N, C-alpha and C positions, 0 to 999 in steps of 0.2 A: 665364722670368726677368723679363720685362717686367711681368707681372702682380704680382710681388712689389715691383717698384719703385713701382708706382702704389698698391698696398695692402699695405704691409709689416706692418700690424697683423693680417693674416690668420694670422701665425705668432707663436709665443711665442719670443722671442729670449733667449739667455743670454750673459753677458759672459765672455770668456776672455782671459787674458794671453798674448800672443804670444811664443813661443820659436822663434827661427829654427833650422831643421834641414833635412836633406835632404828633398826632395819625396817623395811617396808615389806609387807606380805605380798610379794609378787615372784614370778619365776625369775631366777637369777642364775647366770652361768658365768664362771670366772676362769680365766687363764693367766698364767704368768708368761710374759713374752718380753724379751730384751730388758729384763730386770724391772719391768713395770707391770702393773695389774690391769688387765683388760676385762671389762664387765659387759655382759649382754643382759639387759633387764627387759623382760616382757611384761607389760602392764595389762592386767586382766580386769580392770575396773569395769563392771557392767558387761563383761564378756564371759561366756561359759568356759570353764577350765578345759573342756574337751575340744574347744574351738581353736583354730589356728589364728593367732592375732595378726592384724594387719600391720604393715610396715610402720604406720604412724604410731603404733602402740609399742614399738621396740626402740629402746635407747641404748646406745653404745657409750661406754665411759672408759677413760684411761686414767689410772691413778699413778702419779709419779712417786715411786717409793721414797719414804722418809721425807715427804713434803706435805704441804697443806693445799695442793692444787690438783684439780681434775680437769680433763678435757671432756667435753660432752658434745655428741653429734645430735641432732634432732631436737665476760659478755662484752665486755668492752674489747676483749682480745679474741679474734677468731681467724681461722685460715685453714688451708688444706695440708700444710706440712707439719706433721706431728713433731718431728725432731727439732724443728726451728721454734715451734711454740714451747717446747720443753726448755730450750735455751733461754728464750725470752722470759719465761716465768721463773726458772730456777737460778739463772745467772744474770739477773737484771742489772746488778751493780758491777759486772765484770764483762761488759760488752765494749765495742769500740777499741780504743787503744789499750784498755785494760785486759782485753781478751788474751793478749800475749803473755801476761803474767799467769792467768788461769791455765793456759796451755803450755806453760814452761818454755816459752820461746825467747826469754830474755837472757843475755849473756851473764854468766855467773860472775865474771870479773871484768867489768867494763873498763877498769883503770889500766888493764893490760894493753889496750889499744893506744897506739902512739898518736898524739895530737899532731895535726899538720894544718898548714894554711889552706884556705879555700882554693879550689881549682875549678876548672870548667865542669868537670863531672859532678862535683858537689853542687854547683849552681843548678845543673840540670835536674838533680835529685831533690832540690828544695821544694818543688811543687808536690812531688810524691811524699815527701816527709810531712808536708802540711796536711795532705789528705790522710795520712796515717795518724796524725795527731787528732784528727776528728773522727775517723772511722776505724782506725786500727789496721793492722796488716792482713787480717784474715777476712775470708768471705763472710758477708753479713747474713744473719738468720733470715729466712724467707717469710715475708708477708705478701700475699697476693693482692690485697686491697688496703689502701690507707686513705682516709678522708680527712681533709684539713679545712676547717671553717675559720675564716679570718674576719673579725669585726673591727672596724675603725670607728673610734669615738670622735666625731667631729660635730659641727653644727647640724649636718645632715648625715647620720650614721650610714655607713656602707658595709654590707655583708657579702662576702665572697666565699664560695665553696669550691675546693679543688680536690679531685679524686685521682689518685695514682693507682693504676692497675697493671699487673704483670706477674711473671713467675717469681720475682724477687724485687719488691719495690725498694727496699733499703739499699740493696746492692746497686740498683738502677740509679738512685740518687748519687751514690758514690761515683759511679761511672760517668754521670753527667758532668761532674767536676773534672774527672780524668780527661774527658773528651773536650772540655772547654765550653760546654753548653751552660754550665753554672760556674760562678766565680766565688772563691772563698773571700771572706768568711761567710758561711751560710747562716741563716737564722737558727737560733738555738733549738727550736722545735724540730727542725729537719736533722740537725746533727745528732740529736738525742733520740731519734726514732728507735734505735736498737735497744735503748734502755727504758723507754716509756711503757712498754708492754700494752700498747693501745693501738686499735685500728682507727679510732676517731679522736681527733685533736681539735680543740677550740682555742683560738688565739685572739686576744683582745689587744689591739694596738691603740695607745693613747697618743694624743697630739703632743709633740716635742718629747 
């Protein structure tokens, strides 16, 4: 269990919604780590209790304290980065530009700043401000895979699937805008990746 605490990205985690029910009669080991509950469940269905279970019969779970969400290794939301999955699940409505309020990064008295006319520096910062308006000033939570399927409703329907992969897809989309490879305004489904809590997104575009 300790090895997974130190290197949780060794496994691919899936998000589940917790429904309280009676426990299951299987071998269960629990630890509290970083204020969350880590479970190791060994399933012995059809296996002798004295036998060592194979890896396929062992499930690891992480329960985020005081929430209704679990991460499961072995559904719409999955990835290697446990901390980012926790952010996406528990702070779904405070991502992007709203993350600065959750992290107390907003000036207490914005009226204290003296208004002044636009200058060259302000104009150079306008692009950065527009990016912050869409993604916020903080680094984006990490998703390593995002699949987007776009359907166009025309006389002859067209379906296209785009898969983004990398260490942090959402941060990568943000940097595409910063580097000029993508131009604002971006489609809403790209801007709201940090708040959708999904790896798979289906977009239907209608004519006009």
